[in-house]
Structure formats: C-alpha cells, structure tokens
ROFINU-228274 format. One record per residue (C-alpha): residue number from 1; residue in one letter; x, y, z. Coordinates in Angstrom, 3 decimals, padded with zeros to 6 digits. Layout:
! ROFINU-228274
k r X Y Z
NUM A X Y Z
...
This chain:
! ROFINU-228274
k r X Y Z
1 M 137.925 090.475 094.961
2 K 141.073 091.606 093.198
3 T 141.014 092.193 089.443
4 K 143.587 093.365 086.934
5 K 142.135 096.848 086.396
6 V 141.105 097.895 089.873
7 K 143.571 095.821 091.945
8 Q 142.864 095.980 095.697
9 S 140.041 098.500 095.372
10 G 137.909 095.805 093.736
11 R 136.569 095.134 097.219
12 F 134.507 098.346 096.928
13 G 132.546 097.019 093.947
14 V 130.780 099.707 091.921
15 R 130.836 102.293 094.724
16 Y 132.988 105.454 095.119
17 G 134.170 105.988 091.512
18 K 137.375 105.507 089.567
19 V 139.360 108.469 090.945
20 V 138.850 107.554 094.600
21 K 139.687 103.904 093.966
22 G 142.835 104.940 092.106
23 K 143.985 107.028 095.078
24 V 143.330 104.143 097.464
25 N 145.370 101.813 095.244
26 A 148.296 104.244 095.180
27 I 148.349 104.663 098.973
28 E 147.943 100.961 099.736
29 A 150.601 099.865 097.270
30 K 153.096 102.259 098.853
31 Q 152.224 101.391 102.450
32 K 152.500 097.622 101.953
33 K 155.959 097.790 100.345
34 K 159.063 097.313 102.460
35 Q 160.761 100.629 103.161
36 K 164.270 101.764 104.072
37 C 165.212 101.762 107.767
38 P 166.663 105.089 108.989
39 Y 168.899 103.229 111.480
40 C 170.406 100.307 109.536
41 S 169.604 101.485 105.948
42 K 168.132 098.109 104.916
43 L 164.883 097.636 103.003
44 S 163.204 095.858 105.882
45 V 160.708 098.245 107.482
46 K 157.067 097.190 107.675
47 R 154.111 099.231 108.897
48 K 152.596 097.870 112.130
49 S 149.782 100.357 112.610
50 K 148.986 104.033 111.945
51 G 152.324 105.834 112.105
52 V 154.208 102.959 113.779
53 F 156.895 101.103 111.847
54 H 159.121 098.134 112.728
55 C 162.473 097.148 111.203
56 L 162.730 093.398 110.696
57 K 166.563 093.443 110.625
58 C 167.597 095.619 113.590
59 G 164.358 095.291 115.578
60 K 163.864 099.038 116.114
61 E 160.370 100.471 116.367
62 F 159.764 104.086 115.404
63 T 157.155 106.498 114.130
64 G 156.655 108.101 110.747
65 G 153.796 109.179 108.522
66 A 150.375 107.584 108.847
67 Y 150.706 105.394 105.739
68 Y 154.430 105.371 104.864
69 L 157.709 106.774 106.129
70 N 158.299 110.429 105.388
71 E 161.286 110.949 103.128
C-alpha cells in the first residue's frame, strides 16, 4: 500500500524503521526515473535489471551502476 508519508515503502508496514524506509524511497525513486542516454543524450534510459540499462530511443543496451547510471 502506498501512502503520502511513506510512499513506496508502505509495503513494509511497521517493520524496519523510518530511516531504512527513507533510504529505500530515495533509491527507488531515482532508479525508476528515466535517465540520460550516454549515446544519444536523450532522457529515455530505463533500468532493465541489476546494472543493465536500455535506451528507448536508440535501442542501445549498456551497463551502469546497480540502481542508476553512474554520473
């Protein structure tokens, strides 16, 4: 369940504490956003799996950080 205060970490319920849930929210928000492609410079890169990214515009597949592209 998603709520206003805890956002996506609401699925953990009362477990794990506020600090841990805040860190999870920060990582997940960044990893689900579209990112800039290093080849075509468009904001069209989505994360496929751990460290694997795919550009929706130019079709290139490449690696980066586990959660988001390293800048």
